DRENVEX-68047 format. One line per field, with one value per atom (N, C-alpha, C): chain; x, z, y; atom name. Coordinates in steps of 0.02 Angstrom, whole numbers, plus 50000, padded with zeros to 5 digits. Example, Ala and Ser with C-alpha at 12.3 -4.5 7.8 and 13.67 -1.06 7.14 Angstrom:
<recs>
chaine A	A	A	A	A	A
X 50660	50615	50660	50642	50684	50645
Z 50390	50390	50390	50354	50357	50394
Y 49716	49775	49835	49888	49947	50002
atome N	CA	C	N	CA	C
</recs>
This chain:
<recs>
chaine A	A	A	A	A	A	A	A	A	A	A	A	A	A	A	A	A	A	A	A	A	A	A	A	A	A	A	A	A	A	A	A	A	A	A	A	A	A	A	A	A	A	A	A	A	A	A	A	A	A	A	A	A	A	A	A	A	A	A	A	A	A	A	A	A	A	A	A	A	A	A	A	A	A	A	A	A	A	A	A	A	A	A	A	A	A	A	A	A	A	A	A	A	A	A	A	A	A	A	A	A	A	A	A	A	A	A	A	A	A	A	A	A	A	A	A	A	A	A	A	A	A	A	A	A	A	A	A	A	A	A	A	A	A	A	A	A	A	A	A	A	A	A	A	A	A	A	A	A	A	A	A	A	A	A	A	A	A	A	A	A	A	A	A	A	A	A	A	A	A	A	A	A	A	A	A	A	A	A	A	A	A	A	A	A	A	A	A	A	A	A	A	A	A	A	A	A	A	A	A	A	A	A	A	A	A	A	A	A	A	A	A	A	A	A	A	A	A	A	A	A	A	A	A	A	A	A	A	A	A	A	A	A	A	A	A	A	A	A	A	A	A	A	A	A	A	A	A	A	A	A	A	A	A	A	A	A	A	A	A	A	A	A	A	A	A	A	A	A	A	A	A	A	A	A	A
X 49812	49744	49757	49717	49725	49691	49721	49692	49683	49635	49622	49626	49684	49702	49692	49652	49634	49657	49660	49676	49624	49586	49536	49571	49581	49615	49577	49508	49465	49457	49471	49470	49543	49598	49660	49678	49658	49680	49684	49724	49724	49676	49650	49601	49588	49565	49548	49486	49449	49399	49421	49402	49422	49379	49367	49321	49262	49220	49158	49176	49228	49246	49295	49329	49376	49436	49498	49563	49582	49612	49630	49701	49735	49792	49786	49778	49756	49814	49812	49867	49847	49891	49875	49936	49926	49978	49987	50050	50056	50131	50131	50195	50245	50208	50252	50274	50241	50256	50190	50196	50142	50143	50101	50094	50044	50081	50047	50022	49953	49930	49902	49873	49838	49824	49827	49824	49771	49724	49682	49660	49655	49627	49576	49520	49473	49505	49483	49514	49512	49462	49458	49506	49546	49587	49657	49665	49748	49772	49850	49894	49900	49865	49873	49910	49946	49983	49937	49882	49843	49867	49889	49919	49986	50027	50092	50080	50023	50003	49980	49940	49915	49976	50029	50083	50122	50131	50172	50145	50078	50053	50063	50045	50044	50125	50170	50243	50261	50232	50242	50220	50160	50131	50170	50187	50226	50286	50327	50390	50370	50325	50294	50281	50253	50231	50289	50342	50393	50389	50332	50332	50378	50393	50427	50373	50397	50348	50367	50315	50323	50281	50308	50269	50243	50185	50158	50119	50093	50076	50126	50121	50164	50181	50126	50139	50172	50163	50201	50278	50283	50356	50394	50359	50381	50403	50352	50360	50427	50433	50493	50557	50552	50618	50631	50579	50593	50608	50597	50602	50652	50724	50766	50766	50738	50740	50676	50638	50597	50620	50682	50696	50723	50743	50753	50694	50637	50574	50565	50595	50588	50592	50550	50550	50595	50624	50671	50632
Z 50586	50544	50465	50443	50369	50325	50279	50244	50171	50144	50070	50040	50017	49987	49912	49891	49819	49790	49727	49689	49657	49671	49641	49597	49524	49485	49471	49460	49449	49494	49564	49620	49641	49606	49618	49701	49714	49783	49797	49842	49870	49925	49938	49995	50019	50086	50115	50166	50165	50210	50283	50327	50399	50450	50497	50558	50541	50484	50468	50432	50408	50375	50325	50296	50239	50253	50245	50251	50180	50168	50105	50102	50044	50027	49962	49958	49900	49860	49795	49756	49691	49660	49595	49548	49499	49449	49406	49392	49355	49322	49256	49220	49253	49261	49283	49357	49392	49469	49503	49550	49594	49658	49661	49725	49761	49818	49875	49926	49922	49952	50019	50036	50097	50110	50176	50202	50260	50257	50322	50335	50403	50436	50485	50490	50540	50608	50650	50726	50760	50741	50776	50738	50688	50660	50652	50692	50695	50732	50721	50759	50748	50691	50667	50601	50577	50521	50458	50464	50404	50351	50382	50334	50308	50343	50314	50256	50266	50209	50143	50159	50097	50069	50099	50074	50040	50071	50044	49968	49967	49899	49858	49873	49822	49797	49842	49819	49777	49790	49746	49681	49673	49614	49570	49612	49572	49548	49588	49555	49493	49498	49437	49374	49377	49326	49302	49352	49332	49349	49401	49422	49480	49469	49531	49593	49649	49700	49740	49749	49791	49850	49918	49970	50007	49985	50011	50063	50088	50148	50200	50258	50313	50332	50333	50344	50294	50233	50173	50179	50197	50202	50262	50313	50378	50354	50319	50296	50255	50212	50169	50205	50246	50289	50329	50351	50398	50347	50280	50241	50177	50195	50143	50075	50064	49999	49965	49983	49941	49922	49947	49933	49856	49822	49754	49707	49741	49709	49706	49755	49764	49705	49691	49639	49656	49619	49639	49647
Y 49342	49363	49353	49315	49298	49357	49388	49435	49416	49440	49431	49499	49517	49585	49579	49628	49632	49696	49696	49760	49794	49840	49874	49926	49901	49959	50014	50010	50066	50118	50088	50137	50155	50127	50141	50132	50072	50050	49983	49964	49888	49894	49836	49839	49768	49770	49697	49706	49662	49665	49639	49686	49668	49689	49646	49665	49704	49686	49720	49780	49793	49861	49839	49890	49876	49924	49890	49923	49941	50004	50024	50062	50046	50080	50114	50178	50215	50249	50241	50264	50307	50347	50378	50366	50349	50338	50402	50424	50479	50470	50469	50450	50399	50344	50293	50294	50338	50337	50331	50280	50262	50308	50354	50401	50371	50339	50309	50367	50380	50436	50425	50364	50350	50284	50269	50209	50204	50166	50167	50102	50090	50022	50041	50005	50016	50016	50053	50050	49974	49944	49875	49829	49848	49796	49814	49878	49908	49870	49864	49833	49752	49740	49661	49655	49703	49694	49710	49727	49743	49799	49847	49908	49875	49839	49813	49779	49729	49679	49718	49774	49813	49844	49881	49907	49865	49805	49756	49723	49721	49702	49760	49825	49873	49890	49881	49882	49828	49761	49713	49721	49750	49769	49815	49872	49922	49888	49850	49813	49775	49736	49694	49733	49796	49832	49886	49890	49930	50003	50011	50086	50104	50168	50197	50212	50227	50243	50308	50337	50405	50395	50384	50376	50442	50469	50522	50511	50447	50428	50418	50439	50438	50357	50318	50244	50211	50227	50199	50219	50276	50303	50276	50265	50232	50151	50122	50051	50038	50084	50082	50097	50141	50145	50078	50050	49981	49922	49930	49877	49904	49906	49927	49891	49841	49804	49833	49882	49927	49979	50008	50077	50085	50028	50043	50066	50052	50084	50153	50188	50261	50303	50341	50395	50452	50482	50545	50601
atome N	CA	C	N	CA	C	N	CA	C	N	CA	C	N	CA	C	N	CA	C	N	CA	C	N	CA	C	N	CA	C	N	CA	C	N	CA	C	N	CA	C	N	CA	C	N	CA	C	N	CA	C	N	CA	C	N	CA	C	N	CA	C	N	CA	C	N	CA	C	N	CA	C	N	CA	C	N	CA	C	N	CA	C	N	CA	C	N	CA	C	N	CA	C	N	CA	C	N	CA	C	N	CA	C	N	CA	C	N	CA	C	N	CA	C	N	CA	C	N	CA	C	N	CA	C	N	CA	C	N	CA	C	N	CA	C	N	CA	C	N	CA	C	N	CA	C	N	CA	C	N	CA	C	N	CA	C	N	CA	C	N	CA	C	N	CA	C	N	CA	C	N	CA	C	N	CA	C	N	CA	C	N	CA	C	N	CA	C	N	CA	C	N	CA	C	N	CA	C	N	CA	C	N	CA	C	N	CA	C	N	CA	C	N	CA	C	N	CA	C	N	CA	C	N	CA	C	N	CA	C	N	CA	C	N	CA	C	N	CA	C	N	CA	C	N	CA	C	N	CA	C	N	CA	C	N	CA	C	N	CA	C	N	CA	C	N	CA	C	N	CA	C	N	CA	C	N	CA	C	N	CA	C	N	CA	C	N	CA	C	N	CA	C	N	CA	C	N	CA	C	N	CA	C	N	CA	C	N	CA	C	N	CA	C	N	CA	C	N	CA	C
</recs>
């Protein structure tokens, strides 16, 4: 599945149109920490790597911008456990 992930800064989210809906990874910035609060993928598009692609883009942006990351979303926390190369982004 090819995804067009975009960053909607005004809405503080990464998003991608999928299966007639929209998948999102929502964050809130506070004092240089990117609090990743929610990831949602429409049921019809689940299991195709959509959430992983959104989180990958969100973490890549955090790295480029010099932000630390706090994974408040359970999916993001699991993603970061599975991808040790992202753990250096973790906020204390």
